[in-house]
C-alpha positions in Angstrom: 87.1 85.2 116.7 89.8 83.2 118.3 89.3 79.6 119.3 91.0 77.6 122.0 92.3 75.2 119.3 94.5 78.0 117.9 92.4 79.1 114.9 91.1 82.6 114.2 88.8 84.4 111.8 89.0 88.2 111.5 87.1 90.8 109.4 87.2 94.6 109.7 86.8 97.8 107.8 89.7 100.2 107.6 89.2 103.8 108.4 86.6 105.7 110.4 84.0 106.4 107.7 81.0 104.2 106.9 81.4 102.1 103.8 79.4 103.6 100.9 76.4 101.6 99.7 76.2 100.4 96.1 74.2 102.7 93.8 72.4 100.0 91.8 68.7 99.2 92.1 67.4 96.6 94.5 67.9 95.9 98.2 71.5 94.9 97.7 72.3 97.1 94.7 74.3 96.1 91.7 77.8 97.7 92.1 79.7 99.3 89.4 83.4 98.3 88.9 84.5 101.4 90.7 82.2 100.7 93.7 83.7 97.1 93.8 87.2 98.6 94.1 86.2 100.9 97.0 84.4 98.0 98.7 87.5 95.7 98.3 90.0 98.3 99.3 88.6 99.1 102.7 87.7 95.6 103.9 90.1 93.1 105.4 89.1 89.4 106.0 91.3 86.4 106.7 91.4 83.2 108.8 93.9 80.6 109.8 95.9 79.8 112.9 97.4 81.8 115.6 99.9 81.6 118.5 100.3 83.8 121.6 103.6 85.0 123.1 103.1 87.4 126.1 101.0 90.3 124.8 101.5 89.4 121.1 99.4 87.3 118.8 101.0 85.9 115.6 98.5 85.1 112.9 99.0 83.1 109.7 96.2 83.2 107.1 95.2 80.0 105.4 92.4 82.0 103.7 92.2 85.7 102.9 90.3 88.2 100.8 93.6 89.3 99.4 94.8 86.5 97.1 98.5 87.5 97.4 98.4 87.4 101.2 96.7 83.9 101.0 99.2 82.6 98.4 102.1 83.6 100.7 101.0 81.1 103.4 103.7 78.4 104.1 103.3 76.0 107.0 107.0 75.6 107.3 108.3 79.2 106.5 105.5 81.3 108.2 105.9 83.6 105.2 102.6 85.5 105.8 102.7 85.7 109.6 101.6 89.0 111.0 102.1 90.0 114.6 99.7 92.2 116.6 99.7 93.2 120.3 96.6 92.6 122.3 94.9 93.6 125.5 91.7 92.4 127.2 89.8 94.9 129.3 86.3 94.4 130.7 85.8 91.4 128.4 86.8 93.3 125.3 89.7 92.1 123.1 91.7 95.0 121.5 94.3 94.2 118.7 96.9 96.7 117.6 99.1 96.1 114.5 102.9 96.0 115.2 104.3 94.4 112.1 102.6 94.7 108.7 101.7 91.5 106.8 97.9 91.2 107.1 
């Protein structure tokens, strides 16, 4: 989600396989420590501010699932900025990573 005010929130699952469900009982299951690791490793979530330059979006996370990425935020130094290219076709926004930080 990208707002006109320059803020974003993004969540996605890496890879092409469905995320495994937790094995515990109950509707939501009670995950084992190993299941928590798998769930953490293939899920990305962060939000903050963004800017656009041509076909590139630079994002800076104020909040992130990954505490190291979140801790690297600096309003002055842009230390956790990540750049992705984007395209919009038939109303669908597509993002492609170009420089790794997120």
